[in-house]
KEKE-3310 file (N, C-alpha, C; in steps of 0.2 Angstrom, whole numbers, plus 5000, padded with zeros to 4 digits):
npx = (5067:5075:5091:5110:5110:5119:5121:5108:5091:5074:5060:5045:5030:5014:4998:4984:4972:4961:4954:4942:4933:4930:4937:4935:4944:4961:4968:4975:4989:4997:5005:5012:5017:5025:5035:5049:5052:5058:5052:5038:5028:5016:5004:4993:4974:4969:4955:4949:4957:4962:4972:4981:4984:4987:4998:5007:5011:5020:5030:5036:5024:5026:5015:5002:4988:4973:4963:4951:4951:4943:4943:4955:4962:4972:4983:4998:4997:5010:5022:5039:5053:5070:5079:5090:5101:5095:5081:5065:5050:5033:5017:5001:4996:4988:4980:4972:4956:4951:4963:4965:4950:4952:4962:4959:4947:4951:4960:4951:4943:4951:4963:4977:4988:5006:5003:5009:5020:5018:5013:5023:5037:5026:5021:5036:5039:5031:5035:5047:5065:5070:5079:5068:5052:5036:5022:5001:4984:4983:4984:4992:5005:5024:5038:5049:5063:5068:5076:5089:5081:5072:5052:5041:5026:5017:5005:4992:4980:4970:4966:4954:4945:4929:4926:4928:4931:4924:4911:4897:4892:4890:4874:4868:4876:4889:4890:4892:4906:4912:4907:4918:4930:4931:4934:4947:4954:4954:4960:4975:4989:4987:4993:4994:4981:4981:4983:4996:5009:5026:5039:5054:5073:5086:5098:5119:5120:5113:5093:5085:5071:5056:5043:5026:5015:4998:4986:4976:4967:4948:4939:4931:4922)
npy = (5076:5061:5064:5061:5048:5036:5025:5011:5016:5012:5009:5011:5004:5007:5003:5005:5006:5011:5014:5019:5015:5003:4995:5000:5002:5007:4990:4980:4976:4981:4995:4989:4979:4989:4998:5005:5008:5023:5030:5033:5028:5029:5022:5029:5028:5030:5027:5037:5052:5052:5040:5040:5048:5039:5033:5040:5039:5031:5034:5047:5053:5052:5053:5050:5054:5045:5036:5033:5041:5054:5069:5073:5081:5088:5082:5078:5069:5065:5064:5063:5057:5058:5048:5043:5048:5041:5044:5043:5041:5042:5034:5033:5024:5019:5022:5030:5028:5022:5014:5008:5001:4994:4985:4979:4971:4962:4954:4946:4941:4934:4930:4927:4943:4949:4962:4974:4977:4987:4995:5001:5005:5018:5025:5026:5038:5048:5051:5053:5055:5040:5030:5020:5017:5021:5012:5008:5000:4992:4982:4972:4963:4969:4966:4971:4976:4984:4989:4999:5003:5002:4995:4994:4988:4988:4979:4978:4983:4980:4972:4963:4973:4983:4969:4965:4952:4946:4947:4949:4956:4973:4980:4981:4991:4994:4983:4975:4978:4974:4961:4957:4963:4955:4939:4944:4949:4931:4924:4927:4925:4916:4920:4936:4944:4942:4953:4964:4974:4983:4986:4992:4993:5003:5010:5013:5003:4999:4996:4988:4977:4970:4959:4961:4947:4946:4937:4927:4931:4933:4919:4923:4916)
npz = (5031:5036:5036:5033:5042:5052:5058:5052:5047:5052:5043:5041:5028:5026:5021:5014:5024:5026:5038:5047:5035:5031:5043:5059:5066:5068:5069:5082:5078:5073:5075:5083:5075:5072:5080:5085:5072:5063:5054:5047:5033:5022:5012:5004:5005:5018:5029:5032:5042:5054:5057:5057:5068:5078:5072:5073:5083:5085:5075:5068:5050:5036:5022:5008:5000:4994:4984:4993:5002:5014:5020:5017:5012:5012:5011:5000:4983:4982:4985:4987:4995:5007:5016:5024:5014:5004:4991:4991:4983:4985:4981:4979:4969:4959:4942:4937:4935:4922:4918:4929:4929:4919:4921:4931:4925:4915:4922:4930:4919:4909:4920:4928:4925:4918:4921:4932:4925:4915:4923:4935:4928:4926:4937:4939:4931:4933:4948:4947:4948:4956:4969:4975:4972:4984:4984:4985:4986:4975:4985:4988:4990:4987:4981:4970:4961:4945:4934:4940:4949:4966:4968:4978:4988:5002:5005:5011:5025:5027:5016:5009:5008:5004:5006:5019:5030:5024:5018:5011:4993:4990:4987:4971:4958:4964:4970:4959:4955:4966:4965:4954:4959:4967:4962:4958:4965:4973:4961:4965:4975:4992:5001:4997:5000:5013:5029:5030:5031:5030:5032:5030:5028:5029:5023:5021:5017:5005:5002:5010:5009:5020:5022:5034:5038:5044:5052:5043:5031:5026:5018:5007:5001)
capx = (5067:5082:5094:5114:5110:5125:5116:5105:5088:5071:5055:5039:5029:5009:4993:4976:4970:4954:4951:4931:4927:4930:4937:4934:4950:4967:4971:4980:4995:4999:5008:5015:5026:5032:5039:5056:5051:5064:5049:5033:5026:5010:5003:4987:4966:4968:4952:4951:4966:4961:4973:4990:4986:4990:5005:5012:5013:5024:5036:5032:5022:5022:5008:5001:4980:4972:4958:4950:4951:4939:4948:4966:4964:4981:4987:4999:4997:5014:5031:5050:5057:5075:5082:5100:5103:5091:5076:5061:5045:5026:5010:4996:4997:4980:4981:4965:4948:4951:4968:4964:4945:4952:4968:4954:4943:4956:4963:4946:4941:4954:4968:4984:4992:5012:5000:5014:5029:5016:5012:5030:5035:5018:5022:5040:5037:5027:5039:5054:5069:5070:5080:5064:5045:5032:5013:4998:4980:4980:4982:4996:5013:5026:5043:5051:5069:5068:5084:5093:5075:5066:5049:5041:5020:5019:5003:4985:4980:4962:4966:4947:4941:4923:4924:4930:4931:4917:4905:4891:4893:4884:4868:4866:4880:4896:4889:4895:4912:4911:4907:4924:4936:4930:4936:4952:4958:4953:4966:4981:4993:4982:4997:4993:4977:4982:4986:5001:5016:5033:5046:5061:5081:5086:5107:5125:5121:5105:5088:5081:5059:5055:5033:5025:5010:4997:4978:4975:4959:4944:4938:4926:4921)
capy = (5072:5061:5061:5058:5047:5035:5018:5009:5017:5006:5014:5005:5007:5006:5006:5004:5006:5008:5015:5023:5014:4995:4994:5003:5009:5003:4987:4984:4972:4988:4997:4985:4977:4994:5001:5004:5014:5031:5034:5027:5029:5027:5022:5031:5026:5026:5033:5045:5057:5051:5035:5045:5048:5033:5030:5046:5039:5025:5038:5052:5049:5054:5052:5051:5053:5040:5036:5030:5048:5057:5070:5071:5088:5092:5078:5078:5066:5058:5066:5059:5060:5058:5044:5041:5051:5041:5047:5037:5039:5035:5036:5029:5019:5018:5025:5031:5028:5018:5008:5001:4996:4987:4980:4970:4966:4957:4948:4942:4938:4932:4927:4933:4944:4954:4970:4978:4980:4993:4997:5003:5011:5022:5026:5031:5043:5052:5053:5055:5052:5040:5025:5019:5018:5010:5012:5004:5004:4985:4977:4964:4966:4968:4970:4969:4980:4985:4993:5002:5007:4993:4996:4990:4988:4983:4974:4980:4984:4979:4968:4966:4978:4981:4960:4964:4951:4941:4953:4951:4959:4977:4978:4988:4991:4992:4973:4971:4979:4970:4953:4958:4963:4949:4936:4946:4943:4926:4924:4930:4921:4914:4928:4940:4945:4942:4958:4964:4980:4980:4985:4993:4995:5009:5012:5013:4995:5000:4997:4981:4980:4963:4958:4954:4944:4946:4936:4923:4937:4930:4914:4928:4911)
capz = (5032:5038:5034:5038:5048:5050:5055:5046:5052:5049:5039:5041:5027:5027:5012:5012:5032:5024:5043:5048:5031:5028:5050:5063:5069:5065:5074:5090:5078:5066:5078:5087:5072:5070:5085:5083:5065:5063:5052:5042:5025:5024:5003:5006:5006:5027:5023:5037:5043:5062:5057:5059:5076:5081:5068:5074:5092:5084:5074:5063:5046:5028:5020:5004:4997:4992:4980:4995:5006:5016:5024:5015:5003:5013:5009:4994:4979:4979:4988:4987:5005:5008:5019:5023:5008:4998:4989:4992:4982:4988:4981:4979:4965:4956:4937:4938:4933:4916:4917:4936:4930:4913:4920:4936:4921:4910:4925:4931:4916:4905:4921:4930:4917:4920:4920:4937:4923:4916:4932:4937:4925:4923:4941:4942:4927:4938:4953:4943:4950:4966:4972:4977:4973:4986:4983:4986:4982:4972:4989:4987:4995:4983:4980:4962:4959:4938:4932:4948:4957:4967:4969:4985:4988:5005:5005:5013:5033:5029:5010:5005:5004:5006:5004:5020:5034:5022:5019:5005:4986:4990:4983:4964:4953:4970:4970:4952:4954:4970:4961:4950:4961:4972:4958:4951:4972:4972:4958:4966:4977:4992:5005:4995:5006:5025:5034:5027:5030:5029:5037:5028:5033:5026:5027:5018:5011:5002:5005:5012:5013:5022:5022:5040:5036:5052:5054:5035:5029:5025:5011:5004:4993)
cpx = (5072:5083:5101:5115:5116:5123:5109:5097:5081:5064:5052:5034:5022:5005:4990:4974:4965:4951:4945:4928:4927:4933:4936:4937:4956:4969:4979:4991:4998:5005:5012:5021:5030:5036:5045:5057:5054:5057:5040:5029:5017:5007:4999:4978:4971:4962:4951:4957:4965:4967:4980:4990:4989:4997:5010:5014:5020:5033:5031:5032:5024:5016:5006:4992:4979:4963:4947:4946:4946:4944:4953:4963:4971:4984:4992:4998:5002:5019:5035:5052:5063:5074:5089:5099:5099:5083:5071:5054:5038:5021:5009:4996:4991:4983:4979:4959:4950:4953:4963:4959:4948:4959:4963:4950:4945:4961:4957:4942:4947:4964:4971:4988:4999:5010:5008:5020:5026:5014:5018:5033:5033:5021:5031:5039:5035:5029:5047:5061:5071:5077:5074:5056:5043:5027:5009:4993:4978:4981:4987:5004:5016:5032:5049:5060:5069:5074:5085:5085:5069:5058:5047:5030:5020:5012:4996:4983:4970:4962:4961:4941:4935:4923:4926:4927:4923:4911:4901:4895:4890:4879:4871:4875:4890:4893:4894:4901:4916:4914:4918:4931:4937:4938:4944:4956:4960:4958:4973:4981:4990:4986:4997:4987:4976:4985:4990:5004:5021:5037:5055:5066:5084:5095:5112:5125:5115:5100:5085:5075:5060:5044:5033:5018:5008:4991:4980:4967:4955:4942:4937:4924:4914)
cpy = (5066:5058:5063:5054:5040:5027:5017:5011:5011:5012:5008:5008:5003:5007:5003:5000:5003:5011:5018:5021:5007:4993:5000:5005:5002:4996:4984:4981:4979:4991:4992:4980:4983:5000:4998:5009:5021:5035:5031:5032:5028:5030:5027:5025:5026:5026:5038:5047:5056:5044:5037:5048:5043:5028:5036:5045:5033:5028:5041:5046:5054:5049:5053:5051:5048:5040:5037:5037:5052:5063:5074:5076:5086:5088:5078:5069:5061:5064:5061:5063:5055:5054:5043:5045:5044:5039:5041:5041:5037:5040:5033:5022:5016:5024:5027:5025:5021:5011:5007:4997:4993:4984:4973:4969:4962:4952:4944:4939:4933:4930:4929:4936:4948:4965:4975:4981:4985:4998:5004:5006:5020:5028:5033:5040:5048:5054:5056:5053:5048:5033:5019:5022:5017:5014:5006:5004:4995:4981:4971:4966:4964:4967:4969:4976:4979:4994:4991:5005:5000:4995:4991:4993:4984:4980:4979:4978:4977:4980:4969:4970:4980:4975:4963:4960:4946:4943:4951:4955:4966:4975:4985:4988:4990:4985:4968:4973:4974:4963:4951:4957:4955:4938:4937:4943:4938:4923:4925:4925:4923:4923:4935:4946:4944:4950:4960:4973:4977:4983:4986:4993:4999:5010:5012:5007:4994:4998:4989:4981:4970:4965:4956:4952:4946:4940:4933:4930:4933:4924:4916:4919:4915)
cpz = (5034:5034:5036:5043:5049:5052:5051:5050:5047:5048:5040:5034:5024:5019:5017:5020:5030:5034:5046:5040:5030:5037:5054:5065:5066:5068:5076:5084:5072:5070:5084:5085:5068:5073:5084:5078:5071:5059:5046:5038:5024:5015:4999:5007:5014:5032:5026:5041:5049:5061:5062:5065:5076:5079:5071:5080:5091:5082:5069:5055:5041:5025:5014:5003:4990:4985:4985:5001:5008:5021:5026:5012:5006:5011:5001:4990:4979:4984:4987:4996:5000:5015:5019:5017:5000:4998:4987:4988:4985:4984:4980:4977:4961:4946:4933:4935:4930:4918:4923:4935:4923:4914:4927:4930:4918:4914:4926:4924:4909:4912:4922:4924:4919:4920:4925:4930:4916:4919:4933:4933:4925:4931:4944:4936:4930:4946:4951:4945:4957:4964:4974:4976:4980:4985:4985:4979:4978:4978:4989:4986:4989:4984:4976:4964:4947:4936:4943:4953:4959:4971:4976:4987:4996:5008:5008:5022:5033:5018:5007:5004:5006:5006:5009:5026:5032:5021:5009:4998:4989:4984:4975:4960:4959:4968:4965:4951:4962:4969:4957:4950:4967:4968:4954:4959:4973:4966:4958:4971:4987:4998:5002:5000:5011:5024:5030:5027:5029:5031:5028:5028:5029:5028:5021:5014:5008:5004:5006:5015:5014:5023:5029:5038:5045:5051:5044:5035:5028:5018:5007:4996:4990)
residu = (UNK:UNK:UNK:UNK:UNK:UNK:UNK:UNK:UNK:UNK:UNK:UNK:UNK:UNK:UNK:UNK:UNK:UNK:UNK:UNK:UNK:UNK:UNK:UNK:UNK:UNK:UNK:UNK:UNK:UNK:UNK:UNK:UNK:UNK:UNK:UNK:UNK:UNK:UNK:UNK:UNK:UNK:UNK:UNK:UNK:UNK:UNK:UNK:UNK:UNK:UNK:UNK:UNK:UNK:UNK:UNK:UNK:UNK:UNK:UNK:UNK:UNK:UNK:UNK:UNK:UNK:UNK:UNK:UNK:UNK:UNK:UNK:UNK:UNK:UNK:UNK:UNK:UNK:UNK:UNK:UNK:UNK:UNK:UNK:UNK:UNK:UNK:UNK:UNK:UNK:UNK:UNK:UNK:UNK:UNK:UNK:UNK:UNK:UNK:UNK:UNK:UNK:UNK:UNK:UNK:UNK:UNK:UNK:UNK:UNK:UNK:UNK:UNK:UNK:UNK:UNK:UNK:UNK:UNK:UNK:UNK:UNK:UNK:UNK:UNK:UNK:UNK:UNK:UNK:UNK:UNK:UNK:UNK:UNK:UNK:UNK:UNK:UNK:UNK:UNK:UNK:UNK:UNK:UNK:UNK:UNK:UNK:UNK:UNK:UNK:UNK:UNK:UNK:UNK:UNK:UNK:UNK:UNK:UNK:UNK:UNK:UNK:UNK:UNK:UNK:UNK:UNK:UNK:UNK:UNK:UNK:UNK:UNK:UNK:UNK:UNK:UNK:UNK:UNK:UNK:UNK:UNK:UNK:UNK:UNK:UNK:UNK:UNK:UNK:UNK:UNK:UNK:UNK:UNK:UNK:UNK:UNK:UNK:UNK:UNK:UNK:UNK:UNK:UNK:UNK:UNK:UNK:UNK:UNK:UNK:UNK:UNK:UNK:UNK:UNK:UNK:UNK:UNK:UNK:UNK:UNK)
# end
């Protein structure tokens, strides 16, 4: 990993591209805004591994496997990358089907609540002692510090997932899940549903993430 660098490094943070599943290809804006990065961290749900080929043209990529990934069995579930002396944990961000489903159902039924306060400590326990945790899965851009640990979700390149482009819910049981997830996402800040990546500056002055939002997502009305 990148160590001992005297200058500030730029680390691109990407998650939930869903290429080959809900998007036909990686949008051109993604490699464009990541140009100049020294390293790219992908927090899972690629959904197919060829998305890494496009990102690796920009910079070396470290990626983990998400719950929608096909043909990505060679990727680890989590990894700790050392960048300029800082330990950055990379993980997809789900805690299992039961916990994730319960969280979505509760918020969809009762409204937003602080489920991040439960998520973050559990992710940290899975990664061990790190300076930062980078995760995806929830499609929500976020930067939050809990104690000495920075938690960063870059958001999603494909924020609406199976509802991308304003698609109608699918048939059968998946369609029921789509309706619940749509309600969950519509309760979020509208900016949370815009395609987003992040760039984190890493150096002697610390870890400084910033999100980059692109075009507005579908209304999903």
